[in-house]
C-alpha positions as CSV (number, residue, x, y, z in Angstrom):
1,X,-23.1,-18.9,-10.2
2,X,-22.9,-19.0,-6.4
3,X,-22.1,-15.3,-6.3
4,X,-25.1,-14.0,-8.1
5,X,-28.2,-13.0,-6.2
6,X,-31.5,-13.9,-7.6
7,X,-34.2,-11.2,-8.3
8,X,-36.9,-13.5,-7.0
9,X,-38.0,-13.3,-3.4
10,X,-36.0,-11.5,-0.6
11,X,-32.6,-12.9,-1.5
12,X,-31.9,-10.2,-4.1
13,X,-29.2,-7.8,-2.9
14,X,-28.5,-9.7,0.4
15,X,-24.8,-10.0,0.9
16,X,-24.0,-7.5,-1.9
17,X,-22.4,-4.1,-1.4
18,X,-22.0,-1.1,-3.8
19,X,-18.6,0.3,-4.6
20,X,-17.3,3.1,-6.8
21,X,-13.9,2.4,-8.2
22,X,-11.7,4.2,-10.7
23,X,-11.6,2.7,-14.2
24,X,-9.0,3.8,-16.8
25,X,-9.4,3.1,-20.5
26,X,-8.3,4.4,-23.9
27,X,-10.8,5.8,-26.5
28,X,-9.6,6.9,-29.9
29,X,-6.0,7.2,-28.6
30,X,-7.1,9.3,-25.6
31,X,-6.6,8.0,-22.1
32,X,-9.7,8.5,-20.0
33,X,-10.6,7.8,-16.4
34,X,-14.1,7.4,-14.9
35,X,-15.6,6.2,-11.7
36,X,-17.7,3.1,-12.2
37,X,-20.2,1.6,-9.8
38,X,-19.9,-2.1,-9.0
39,X,-22.2,-4.4,-7.0
40,X,-20.2,-7.2,-5.5
41,X,-20.7,-10.0,-3.0
42,X,-18.7,-9.9,0.1
43,X,-16.5,-12.7,-1.1
44,X,-15.5,-11.0,-4.3
45,X,-15.1,-7.4,-3.0
46,X,-11.7,-8.0,-1.5
47,X,-10.4,-9.2,-4.9
48,X,-11.1,-5.7,-6.4
49,X,-9.1,-4.0,-3.7
50,X,-6.2,-6.5,-3.4
51,X,-3.8,-4.2,-5.3
52,X,-4.5,-1.3,-2.9
53,X,-3.9,-3.6,0.1
54,X,-0.6,-4.8,-1.4
55,X,0.5,-1.2,-2.1
56,X,-0.4,-0.1,1.4
57,X,1.5,-3.1,2.9
58,X,4.6,-2.2,0.8
59,X,4.4,1.4,1.9
60,X,4.2,0.3,5.6
61,X,7.2,-2.0,5.1
62,X,9.3,0.8,3.4
63,X,8.3,3.2,6.2
64,X,9.4,0.7,8.8
65,X,12.8,0.2,7.1
66,X,13.3,4.0,6.9
67,X,12.3,4.4,10.6
68,X,14.8,1.7,11.6
69,X,17.6,3.3,9.6
70,X,16.8,6.7,11.1
71,X,16.9,5.2,14.6
72,X,20.2,3.5,13.9
73,X,21.7,6.7,12.4
74,X,20.6,8.6,15.5
75,X,22.1,6.0,17.8
76,X,25.4,6.1,15.9
77,X,25.4,9.9,16.1
78,X,24.7,9.9,19.8
79,X,27.4,7.3,20.4
80,X,29.9,9.4,18.4
81,X,29.1,12.5,20.4
82,X,29.5,10.6,23.7
83,X,32.9,9.4,22.5
84,X,31.9,5.8,22.4
85,X,32.9,5.4,18.7
86,X,36.0,6.8,17.2
87,X,35.3,9.1,14.4
88,X,37.2,8.5,11.3
89,X,39.9,11.0,10.7
90,X,40.1,12.2,7.1
91,X,43.5,12.9,5.5
92,X,45.7,11.1,8.1
93,X,47.4,7.9,7.1
94,X,47.7,5.0,9.4
95,X,51.3,4.0,10.2
């Protein structure tokens, strides 16, 4: 295939990088984890790490949402302290 390097001449290993990645499997009902070595072309390497990039992106998005909420809460608190927003009074009925 177009991703395989030939062992003939100087093209073997050009454009390939080595990676160590975790690999989980089950053997005789026992879950095991090992590091395995992979040699991948530069076009295929990102496919292996796609899940990690997706998780990192989700984590960044969740952090941004939490930061935005924290800023909004702080702004509301500051406005309440400055008397710009009426605080709800608990236990009093509106008449």
